[in-house]
N, C-alpha and C positions, 0 to 999 in steps of 0.2 A: 341389223337387229341381231347378228353372231357379236358385234361388238357390246351392244348395251349390258347386258349382264355384268362380264368383268370392268365395264367401264363404272358402272354404278358402285360392285365392289371396290374401285380402287379409292372415287371420290367419297364412298362412306368410312374407306381404311384413313384417307386425308384428314378427313373430319375429326373422326376420335383422336387421330394422330395431335390436330391441331386444339383440342379441347383440354388435350393430357399436358401440353403445354401450356396451355392457360391456366391448367390448376395449378401446375408446377409454380409456374411465376406466381400464381397467388399464395402459395405456401411455399416459401423456400427464402431461407437467410442471404442468399445471394441474390442482389438486384442491382441494376444500374440505375434506378429510380434515383431521381434528387435527394438531397437530405437536407434542404435548405429549411427555411420558415414557412409554416403551413403546408409541406408536402408530404405529415402523417409522420416523419419518420419521428423525429424530437419526442413528441408522444408517445411513440410506441416504445420507444428506449426509453422512458419515463417509466409506463405502464408496469413494462419487462423489470424494469430492475426494483420500481414499489414492491409490484406483486411477488416478485421472489423475497424482499424483506421480511413484508406483512407476511409470508407463509412461515418463514425463519422465525421471527416475533411468535406467530402462532405455537410452531414445534417448543419454543422456548416455555412458554404454559403450559405443555400437555409434559416435558421434562428437563424442570428446571433444575432438576440434583445434577443431572449430565449434561446441563448446555448451556448454563449460566453462571458468574464465577459469582461466589458466594458473599464476597466483601462487595458488590452491586445489588444484590436481591436485600441485603441490609439498609441500604438507602433509597432503594425503587420508590417514588410515588405514584402508586398503582394507580389512583384512578388517572392521574395525567398520562402515564404512559397508556393505560386503556382507551382513553381519548383519542390519544394522540394514533396509534393502531388503526383505530376505526376511522379516523381521519386518512392515512394512508391509503386502505384499502378502498376506499370511497373513491380517492384521486387515482387510486392505478385502474379502478373498473373506467371512471368517465374519460381519460387519457388513452386507455385502450381502446374504446369503442369511436373514441373520435380516431385515432388513427386507423381504424379499420374502414371509416366512411371514407377521410381523404385519403387513405392509401391504396394503389393498385395489389401491392402486395403486401400480406393481410399477417404474413405470419408476425411481426413484432407485435402488433396491437392482439392477434388471437391468444399468443403466449401471457400475456399481460393480463388479460382476462380468462384464463383458465387460470394462471395461479392463483387470480384473486379469488376467483369461484371455489378453488379448494380451501385458500384458506377461510372463506367465509360457511363452509359446508363442515367444516372442521369444529367450526366455534367462535369465529374472527375472536375479535374483542370481548369476548364472555365467558371465555374457556376460565373454569375455577382455577385455582390453585388454593386446594384446601388441608392445612397444616403445618407447622415445622417442614422443613425440605431437609431430608437425611443429608449427612456430609459423604459425597463418593468424591472419586475421581471425575473431573468434568471437561466437554472444549468450551472456551469462551465463545459461543456462538453469539451471547448479547452483545460482548462486548466489540464483535467484527460487525454488527448491524450498528450500532449506536457511533463508532468510529467512522465509518463509512456513511451514514446520513448526517453527522457534525460536518467532516471535513468535506464533504462532497457540496453542502449546502454554502457552506466558506468559501471555497478553492476555486470552486466550477464557477461561479458569476464573477469574481475575482477576475479571473485567468480568461474570462470573455472580455471584459471591463477592460482591463488593464495589461493586454495581450502583448508581449516584445516581439513575438513569432506570431503576427496573426491569422497567418494561414495556415498554422498547426490548429486541426480540429482536439475536440476532445477525446474523439477514439480515434488515435493517431496508433501510428506502428508501435507495436508492443505492448498497447492498452491491456490484453486479455492476459497478457503473461504477469504484468504488475500487477493487476488484479488478484491473479492467482494467489502472489505473495503474500498481499495485502489480507487477503483471507486465510491462509496457510500460518503466517506469524501469527495474527489474533485467536485464532480458531485454539492452538496451541498454545496457550496464554500461560496456563498451569505448569506445564514440562518446561517454558520459557523461563520465569519468574524461579524456581524451584534450583535450575541450574545457573542462572544468574548467580545464587545467594550462595551457591555451594561453599567454591571454593573459598568465597570470606570465613565464612563458619568453619570450615573443617579446617584454613590452614592460619587463620588471623585470628582466633579466639583467644591466644595467649596475648598478643600487642592490648588486649582492653585494657585501657586503665578510668575507672570509673572518675575520679577526681577531674581527669583533661574532660569525657565527656559532657559532666554535669556542667563543668564551665562554657565551654563552647555552646550547650542546650540552652543556656541563662541568657544566651546574647541576643539583641535586638534580633528582632525575624530579617529585617534589612538583610544586618551584616550577616546573618547566617546563610542568605539566599547569594549576597556576592560571593561567600568563600567557596559553600557548592557551585556554584557557578566554574571559579576559577579553577577549584582543587577537582570538581569530574574534567573539564576541561582539557585540563594539565595530563590526567591520563588518557583522557580519549586522545590526543594530539599522537602521544605516545604508541599507543594499540595501534592506531590509524596508519603511522606511519610502520610499522612493522607490517601489516598487515601488505602495503608495499613493496616492502623490502624483505621478507623472508617469504622466500617461495612458496611453501606449504601454506602459507596463509593467504599469499595472493591470490593462490587457484579458487581460493573459495570469495577473496574481496573481488575478484573478477566481473563475477556476476553482476555486481552493483556498477563497478563501471563499465558494463557492456550497454548502459541506456545512451541510446542516440536520440532519442528526443526527450526533454525534459519537461516535466511538469510535476503536481502535486502529485499524483499516482507513482511517479517513478522512484519517491522515495523509498517506497516499498520492497522495491527489487533489491531484496538481499538474501544470502544464504542463513539457513538457520543458523549453521553454524559460526556464521561472523556475527551476527545478533547476540549469540547467548556469549561468546571470547569477549566484544567488544561492552556489553553490558556488566559482564563479571568482571573486567580490570574496572570499569569506571567504580562499580558498586565496592571495591575492597576500602576505599579511604572513607568512603561516607560512613561505611560501616565500623569502621575501626574508631572514626573522630566524635560518632554520637551526637548529631544533628537532629535537633526536633522534627517532632513528625509534622508539622506545618512547614516551615521551609521546605522539607523533603519534598511535601506533595506540590508546592507551588511551583518546584525547579523541575518536578515528573511535569506538570500541566504547559510550563512553558517549552522545555524541550521537545513536549506531544506536538507542539505547533511552528515550531522553531524549526525543528527539522525537516521538516516539510516544505513551511516557509522556502528554504533555500534553495530549495528544487524547484520552484513554482515558476512557471511561464508569463513572468512580471516584467513589466517595464518600467518598477518605480527606481527614482532616483534617490541614493542617500548622502550623496556629498562628502563630507570629513567622516560622517557615522560609518563608510565602508572600511575604514582603517580601526575601527573602535568594535565593532559588534558586526559577526559575517551576516552577512547581506547575501541576496541572491546572484548577486553580478562577482561577490568573493567565491563562492563555491561553484558557480559555473565555470570559472576560471579550473578550478579543480577537475570537473569530469572535463574538461576541452580536448580533443583528440590532437591539440598541436604540440610538437614535442617538445615546444620550451615550456609547456605547462605541466610535464611529467612530474610525477613527484613534489605537488606544489599545495599550499593552500589545506593542508592537513586539518587545521582547526574546526570543531563544530560552530563553538561559539565567539573565542575572542581570537582576530586576527594577531595579535601582540604576540603571541606563541610562536607563530610564521617568523615575525621578524624576528624575534630570540632567536631560534633556531636557525635562521637562513631560509628559511621554505617559502616564503612570501612572496606572490606574485598578483597583482594590482595594477593594470596596465593606466595610467594617466586617462582621464577624458572618461568619455562613457562608453569604451570597445568592451566586446562581449565576444565569445569565442566566437569562432564560424561554425563549430565541426565536435561533437560530441563522440565520445565513446571509443572504444581499444581500437587502434589502428589495425586493420589487416583484418578484422569482426572477426576472432578466434571465437565467440564464445556462441554456438546455439542459439537458439530465440524458441524457446517453449520451457513452462514452469518445471517439466521434468528431466528434461535435459538440464538443467540447470543445477537441479540437486544432484544430479549422477556425476555432471562436468570436472570436480575437483577429481573423484575417484578416477573415474576413468582417463583423464589425461596423464594421471599418476603413471597405471596401468602402462599405457601406450607408450611413455617414457621407460618404463623398466623393461616394458617388451622389446622396443627396439635397442636397449644397451645389453639386452640379452643377445641377440640375433647378431649385433656387432660383435660379441666377444666370440659368439661361436663362426663369424665368418674370418 
C-alpha cells in the first residue's frame, strides 16, 4: 500500500521520459535511421533543398534590386521562371509529405513542408514585380539559386551513375562547408566582379591598342575561343603555381587543398581572396587583347562547367585526351596527398603547359590518387574557420617569433 503511490509516480515519470525521447527522435537532425532509397531520407533532403530554394526565389521577387543581378534581370523569361518556381514548390511539398510518412524522424520532411508553406503564404510564384527595378548594390541570390539548381541537376546524377568511389555519398564529409563556400562566392558576385576587373582597369588601361583589339575581335569566333583558352590558362598556370610557392598566397590556397573528398561541390571550396586574385590575374590579358563579347561569354560558360567537372567523382576514361585537355584524373592528381604529386598539374585547362614547364604528373594506365588533402590536416573544417585561417596562422607565427626573440 505504501509503495503504490511512489511506484506510480516513478512509472509516470518513466513514461513521460519515453514520450520525450520519442518526440526528440521524431524531430531531430541527429538520426541513425537508414538513408537508402525508400527510407524517406532522399525525399526529405530534396524537399528541404527545394523548399529553401523556392523561398529564396520568392524573396528575389520581393527585393529584386537587392537580391538579383541586373544582367540576369534583363534576360529572365518571367513566365517560364514563374512556372518553374510553381513546380519547385509543388514538388518540395509533395516530397516533404512523402518523407514525413515514410520516416520515423520527421525533421527533414517537416522542414521542407514548412519552408514551402512560408514561400506559398508570401505569394509563391504570383508575387508581382511592378515597374523598372532601381539600381542599387545587390547580393546575387538569384545567381546562387540558378547555379545550384543547374549544377546539381547535372552533376549529382552523373556522379551517382558513373561514380569512381561508389561508397562516397552525396552528403559526404565536408559537404556543408563546401555548400557554404558555394553560397558565399555566388552571393558576393558584385564585389568579386568589381575586384576582378579593378587591377586591369586601374593598372593596364595605358596598354590598350585599339587597332590590335579590332584585329583580334574580327577573328573567327572559334579562333578567338582557342586564343582565350590558351591565354587565360597561361595566366592561371602561373598564378596557380605562385599560390603554391609564395607563402602568404599559399595560406589562402590551402583552403582549396584541404579537400579530402573530391566531387563537384568540392570545387567551390575556395577562399574569397583566392578567387579574386586568380580571376584578376586571368582577366588582365583578356582586357588588354580586347576579345569580342561572344567568345568571352562562350569561354565563361565553358570554364564554369569544366572547372567543376575536373573535381567530380567520376570514373570516365579519356585515353589520350588526358594529355590534351584537363580531365578529372589529371586534376585529381593535383589534389593528391601523395608527396610525389605535390606542386604538380597547375594548369586548369591545358596539360601542355605543365609539360612545357616541367610540372606534369599523369601516371600511365588508369591510376588515381589513393588520398586527397594536405598531409597532417592543418586546415580546420568549417567555413568561418576557413575565412580566418590565413590571418590566424600568420598571427600565430608572428606571436611565436616574438616569443622566440624574447626568450
